[in-house]
C-alpha positions in Angstrom: 0.0 0.0 0.0 1.3 3.3 -1.0 1.7 5.8 1.7 0.9 9.5 1.0 3.2 12.2 2.4 1.2 14.8 4.1 2.6 18.3 3.9 2.5 20.5 7.0 1.8 24.0 6.2 3.3 25.3 9.4 6.7 23.5 8.7 6.5 24.8 5.1 5.9 28.4 6.2 8.8 28.3 8.8 11.1 26.8 6.3 10.2 29.6 3.8 10.5 32.2 6.3 13.9 30.9 7.3 15.2 30.9 3.9 13.9 34.4 3.3 15.4 35.7 6.5 18.8 34.1 5.5 18.7 35.8 2.1 17.7 39.1 3.7 20.6 38.7 6.3 23.2 38.0 3.6 22.0 41.1 1.6 22.0 43.3 4.7 25.6 42.2 5.4 26.7 42.9 1.9 25.1 46.3 1.8 26.6 47.2 5.3 30.0 46.3 3.9 29.5 48.6 0.9 28.2 51.4 3.1 31.3 51.0 5.4 33.7 51.1 2.4 32.0 54.4 1.2 32.2 55.8 4.8 35.8 55.1 5.2 36.6 56.5 1.7 34.7 59.6 2.5 36.3 60.0 6.0 39.8 59.5 4.6 39.2 62.0 1.8 37.8 64.5 4.2 40.8 64.4 6.7 43.2 64.7 3.8 41.4 67.7 2.5 41.3 69.4 5.8 44.9 68.6 6.4 45.9 70.1 3.0 43.8 73.3 3.8 45.4 73.5 7.2 48.9 73.3 5.8 47.9 76.0 3.1 46.6 78.3 5.7 49.7 78.0 7.8 52.1 78.6 4.8 50.1 81.7 4.1 51.3 83.2 7.4 54.8 83.3 6.0 56.1 82.2 9.3 58.5 79.2 8.8 58.0 77.4 12.1 54.3 77.5 11.8 54.6 76.1 8.3 56.8 73.4 9.7 54.7 72.4 12.6 51.5 72.5 10.7 53.1 70.3 8.0 54.2 67.8 10.7 50.7 67.8 12.2 49.0 67.4 8.9 51.3 64.4 7.9 50.6 62.8 11.2 46.7 63.3 10.7 47.0 61.8 7.2 49.1 58.8 8.3 47.0 58.1 11.4 43.7 58.3 9.3 45.2 56.0 6.7 46.2 53.5 9.3 42.8 53.7 11.0 40.8 53.3 7.9 43.0 50.4 6.8 42.5 48.6 10.0 38.8 49.2 10.0 38.5 48.0 6.3 40.2 44.7 7.4 37.8 44.4 10.4 34.7 44.9 8.1 35.9 42.4 5.4 
């Protein structure tokens, strides 16, 4: 005698919901990584732009020591930002 397999609508619904949740979760993680990458790029670009403006303003004073100090500070800011964003990108990936 052949046995019929009965489907359970509740089990099917749970399975479907689980699959949809997994797909949604994967998509959310992917979008989060993309957003993080854009954020890090924007942050790094902003700091570099501000550092460049800082050095330019300091050079306009025509005081040598101010130019030297501001250049050193700007270089530090650029390097620290580069290191920070690089480390953050590694954590996100």
